[in-house]
KELO-349615 format. One record per residue (C-alpha): x, y, z; residue in three letters. Coordinates in steps of 0.02 Angstrom, whole numbers, padded with zeros to 5 digits, always signed. Layout:
BEGIN
XYZALA...
This chain:
BEGIN
+10428+04094+04078MET+10548+03962+04120HIS+10601+04042+04278ASN+10421+04060+04325ASN+10405+03865+04289LYS+10565+03845+04411LEU+10489+03963+04553SER+10318+03860+04554ALA+10409+03706+04552ARG+10500+03760+04693ALA+10351+03816+04793LEU+10295+03654+04752ALA+10423+03571+04839VAL+10435+03682+05003THR+10268+03661+05023ALA+10271+03453+05029THR+10427+03439+05122ALA+10359+03550+05262VAL+10199+03477+05274VAL+10277+03312+05281ALA+10392+03390+05414GLY+10574+03375+05326LEU+10604+03556+05290LEU+10703+03624+05474PRO+10628+03792+05525VAL+10700+03931+05393PRO+10843+04006+05451GLY+10899+03884+05588ALA+11071+03795+05557ALA+11077+03568+05608ALA+11208+03544+05696ALA+11352+03461+05579PRO+11300+03282+05558GLY+11120+03287+05640SER+11039+03366+05509ALA+10910+03246+05394PRO+10966+03178+05195LEU+10878+03326+05056PRO+10680+03301+05071PRO+10629+03228+04864VAL+10437+03300+04802ALA+10364+03227+04631VAL+10332+03321+04521VAL+10229+03211+04387THR+10216+03029+04403ASP+10123+02957+04252GLU+10074+02771+04232ALA+10208+02686+04113GLY+10364+02691+04226THR+10482+02571+04285GLY+10469+02471+04447SER+10626+02488+04507GLY+10703+02575+04668ASP+10789+02727+04625ILE+10966+02776+04677PHE+11032+02943+04747LEU+11169+03023+04792ALA+11103+03182+04865PRO+11237+03302+04904ASN+11180+03484+04965SER+11287+03669+04977ALA+11182+03685+05130THR+11219+03663+05318SER+11030+03630+05326HIS+11048+03437+05262TYR+11178+03312+05247SER+11249+03233+05110SER+11242+03040+05073GLY+11149+02898+04995VAL+10942+02835+04986GLU+10874+02704+04887ILE+10685+02773+04867LEU+10496+02650+04833SER+10474+02645+04653HIS+10382+02824+04664ASP+10519+02912+04741GLY+10377+02938+04901LYS+10445+02799+05024ARG+10613+02805+05089VAL+10685+02620+05073VAL+10867+02650+05146TRP+10971+02803+05191SER+11143+02810+05243HIS+11236+02992+05268LYS+11413+02993+05250VAL+11523+03077+05386PRO+11515+03284+05395ALA+11607+03352+05254GLY+11622+03215+05133GLN+11495+03200+04988GLU+11433+03051+04914ALA+11433+02993+04726ALA+11379+02866+04597ASP+11282+02775+04725PHE+11190+02627+04627ARG+11158+02418+04663ALA+11290+02300+04550GLN+11332+02125+04556THR+11478+02067+04638TYR+11537+01896+04677GLN+11347+01841+04610GLY+11283+01930+04734LYS+11182+02100+04731ARG+11276+02236+04805VAL+11255+02442+04830LEU+11411+02540+04789THR+11452+02720+04805TRP+11609+02828+04807TRP+11630+02925+04960GLN+11752+03063+05004GLY+11805+03249+04972THR+11833+03386+04808GLY+11716+03286+04683LEU+11746+03372+04505GLY+11929+03433+04568GLY+12062+03349+04633LEU+11975+03221+04752ALA+12003+03110+04905THR+11903+02967+04919GLY+11868+02787+04926THR+11734+02693+04865ASP+11628+02564+04944VAL+11525+02429+04950VAL+11378+02374+05033TYR+11293+02175+05046ASN+11101+02170+05037GLU+11099+02160+05228ARG+11186+02349+05212HIS+11328+02297+05274GLN+11518+02375+05244LYS+11610+02211+05121ILE+11732+02287+05032ALA+11815+02467+05001GLU+11924+02486+04838VAL+12053+02635+04814LYS+12157+02700+04699ALA+12323+02628+04695GLY+12498+02696+04609ASN+12502+02812+04723GLY+12335+02896+04670TYR+12166+02944+04768THR+12003+02872+04705ALA+11879+03010+04610ASP+11690+03021+04604GLY+11663+03003+04464HIS+11630+02813+04405GLU+11649+02664+04527PHE+11582+02513+04384LEU+11598+02319+04456ILE+11663+02213+04327THR+11570+02057+04270PRO+11773+01985+04313HIS+11772+02046+04476GLY+11869+02216+04443THR+11823+02382+04476ALA+11846+02536+04363LEU+11868+02692+04442ILE+11937+02856+04417LEU+12091+02983+04475ALA+12145+03146+04456TYR+12331+03190+04436LYS+12408+03349+04464PRO+12580+03379+04372ALA+12679+03516+04263THR+12668+03545+04076ALA+12752+03644+03949ASP+12619+03715+03839LEU+12738+03850+03763THR+12655+03796+03596SER+12489+03840+03644LEU+12539+04014+03695GLY+12542+03967+03900GLY+12696+03925+04011SER+12831+03817+04000ALA+12781+03760+04155HIS+12605+03766+04193GLN+12531+03669+04314LYS+12393+03559+04266VAL+12299+03413+04305ILE+12266+03240+04197ASP+12142+03103+04225GLY+12191+02918+04270VAL+12100+02768+04244ALA+12114+02609+04345GLN+12039+02427+04331GLU+12079+02368+04502ILE+12049+02184+04575ASP+11939+02192+04739ILE+11995+02072+04801ARG+12149+02104+04823THR+12167+02291+04778GLY+12323+02263+04630GLN+12315+02371+04500VAL+12264+02269+04362LEU+12279+02407+04194PHE+12294+02597+04237GLN+12269+02735+04083TRP+12339+02926+04076SER+12263+03069+03984ALA+12435+03140+03962ALA+12495+03018+03866ASP+12361+02978+03730HIS+12302+03134+03706VAL+12378+03314+03680PRO+12335+03446+03734TYR+12273+03557+03617ALA+12127+03446+03591GLN+12031+03529+03762SER+11923+03656+03739GLU+11936+03739+03925GLN+12039+03902+03899PRO+12217+03911+03979LEU+12223+04015+04176PRO+12315+04192+04179PRO+12419+04110+04312SER+12526+03967+04272PRO+12498+03923+04465ASN+12291+03892+04410SER+12270+03703+04402PRO+12204+03683+04214TRP+12117+03544+04218ASP+12111+03519+04039TRP+12061+03332+04004PHE+11900+03324+04159HIS+11898+03138+04146ILE+11724+03094+04219ASN+11678+02900+04160ALA+11751+02742+04118VAL+11649+02588+04050LYS+11660+02406+03972LEU+11607+02434+03779ASP+11546+02280+03722THR+11673+02190+03624ASP+11761+02235+03824ASN+11896+02365+03763ASN+11857+02532+03854LEU+11773+02695+03850LEU+11840+02841+03930ILE+11720+03019+03916ASP+11838+03193+03945ALA+11728+03325+03952ARG+11836+03451+03936ASN+11886+03390+03765THR+11703+03364+03715TRP+11770+03180+03669THR+11726+02994+03709ALA+11890+02892+03663TYR+11873+02700+03630LYS+12042+02637+03719VAL+12108+02454+03698ASP+12089+02362+03856HIS+12259+02301+03846ARG+12383+02413+03744ALA+12304+02571+03810GLY+12293+02648+03614LYS+12140+02735+03568VAL+12052+02660+03432LEU+11923+02790+03386TRP+11876+02961+03465GLN+11704+03042+03428LEU+11670+03219+03470GLY+11806+03373+03493GLY+11927+03452+03415LYS+12005+03266+03324ALA+11876+03146+03321SER+11877+02994+03205THR+11703+03034+03148PHE+11618+03159+03022LYS+11450+03210+03131GLU+11294+03215+03036GLN+11100+03183+03120THR+10954+03114+03045VAL+10822+03252+02990PRO+10726+03314+03137GLY+10879+03319+03237GLN+11031+03421+03237TYR+11197+03482+03305LEU+11267+03624+03430ASN+11343+03791+03356THR+11518+03721+03354ALA+11450+03581+03221GLY+11463+03413+03363ARG+11314+03277+03450ILE+11398+03352+03604PHE+11496+03478+03722SER+11544+03455+03900TRP+11441+03284+03890GLN+11442+03141+04032HIS+11404+02958+04020ASP+11433+02868+03882PRO+11347+02695+03864GLU+11351+02568+03737PRO+11191+02493+03691LEU+11259+02362+03551GLY+11235+02349+03365ARG+11330+02519+03360GLY+11212+02604+03450LEU+11272+02710+03592TYR+11205+02860+03708ARG+11274+03014+03790TRP+11211+03135+03947PHE+11239+03329+03832ASP+11255+03439+03968ASN+11285+03596+03813GLU+11346+03680+03965SER+11501+03708+04091ALA+11547+03850+04183GLY+11703+03910+04207ALA+11849+03837+04255ALA+11717+03710+04322ASN+11661+03811+04441THR+11506+03796+04390GLY+11481+03989+04369THR+11477+04102+04229GLY+11421+03970+04111ALA+11477+03958+03935VAL+11335+03860+03819GLU+11322+03765+03653GLU+11125+03768+03657LEU+11026+03836+03763PRO+10980+03656+03866PHE+11037+03488+03910SER+10991+03360+03825ARG+11009+03131+03820VAL+11087+03093+03629VAL+11075+02924+03578THR+11214+02888+03398VAL+11229+02778+03291ARG+11429+02741+03245LEU+11483+02653+03091ASP+11676+02630+03088GLU+11695+02556+02912HIS+11589+02769+02857THR+11661+02840+03001HIS+11502+02915+03000THR+11425+02968+03180ALA+11251+03000+03183THR+11098+03091+03294LEU+10988+02946+03281VAL+10855+03036+03452SER+10872+03175+03580SER+10791+03231+03753ILE+10783+03392+03795ASN+10761+03418+03965GLN+10606+03471+03972PRO+10601+03657+04035ASP+10742+03675+03918TYR+10858+03714+04051LEU+11069+03693+04055SER+11136+03579+04175ALA+11333+03658+04193SER+11384+03510+04273SER+11348+03306+04310GLN+11235+03203+04233GLY+11177+03012+04172ASN+11058+02918+04063ALA+10992+02767+04112GLN+10919+02621+03984LEU+10796+02520+04057LEU+10688+02372+04023ARG+10562+02420+03906GLY+10638+02559+03840GLY+10620+02703+03971ASN+10758+02822+03999THR+10802+02882+04181PHE+10907+03010+04157VAL+10983+03116+04325GLY+11012+03300+04271TRP+11134+03349+04353GLY+11177+03509+04446SER+11001+03547+04426LEU+10893+03470+04561PRO+10802+03357+04427TYR+10786+03161+04413VAL+10661+03098+04270SER+10569+02938+04149GLU+10560+02966+03986PHE+10433+02825+03869SER+10557+02760+03731PRO+10460+02905+03624SER+10517+03052+03739GLY+10371+03065+03852LYS+10399+03127+04012PRO+10329+02989+04127LEU+10423+03036+04310PHE+10486+03203+04367GLU+10551+03223+04574ALA+10643+03383+04611GLN+10776+03416+04768PHE+10769+03581+04869PRO+10889+03730+04803THR+11076+03669+04827GLY+11043+03506+04810VAL+11071+03417+04666ASN+11133+03213+04619THR+11276+03183+04507TYR+11195+03027+04438ARG+11017+02952+04490ALA+10983+02769+04446TYR+10829+02652+04458ARG+10852+02470+04481SER+10782+02332+04574ALA+10830+02303+04735TRP
């Protein structure tokens, strides 16, 4: 049933794109750098959607399309602005932010998103001119999972670090290659590193849910850091896909104040009536994008699926579909309560990527990660808007914002 629905949607996208003259002739590969950005077909558009424009960073696995960033009109039917990244590169985390009191466009571009990435974060002004670049410091290179500008003119970014670890206590090698996750706060104007946090300094390897690779020479992505956010008290939220855990981190000392999920959760995980935990008895697994909502409420994009060694193939699942979860944390009783969820409309699984943005008025805008969809839902969870990319195209995150 689901596969039939997906096929019908794919046919609808193809028909729409052909009518608009957006698809190349079948079988004809475009010259490097000359291919267009992928078209987007609107599948659902109901009254009540947000009024802001849509921000996407489509990445294509086919030579028919280029990768880059684009702003679409509120209904998804018109390109407001777009920018292709150089051939061989990809873009991620494209959104509108505020820097030095002015609205700016920001994104990461580079290579290797999802692994040992190499790239740069860029800032463009309202005239679409580049006004700043942010690079990781202390010998690291910026990863594309997060580029968040703080009210203090700093940037929160991520990096991946190759290292070697003794994993004999876990039944592994004494010389296992590993990939650690690093979060940095960078002064945008000077490039100075103001804060740095390394997963290996604060989290035991035993907390990983990722199996050891067959060879010590194959890097073990045990943590897979994928987000760093400012919590409402100005401390940090750091998310790790491969430990199934979100960490509350002291913004000055780097100490882990609490952790939710995984093998060493600070909180007892439970639900309100009508909600449910996954098969591991957890609220989320392989998750992305923690968002503090205030008053003890938090939201995650709950993938519930991951490919073997983060490849996207051979996916394992804790639930048979991805969802967005809203959680109430009580630090006094040490309870985490799943209070609401939004399931993927076709009950499909995103084995990587994804985000969920709470809009003014209470709607939720969702980028479904490795699935080729973006959606918007009412406060009650009713689907209001959905758009789809062609096969082989997705966007790491998606946002709706005034521009």
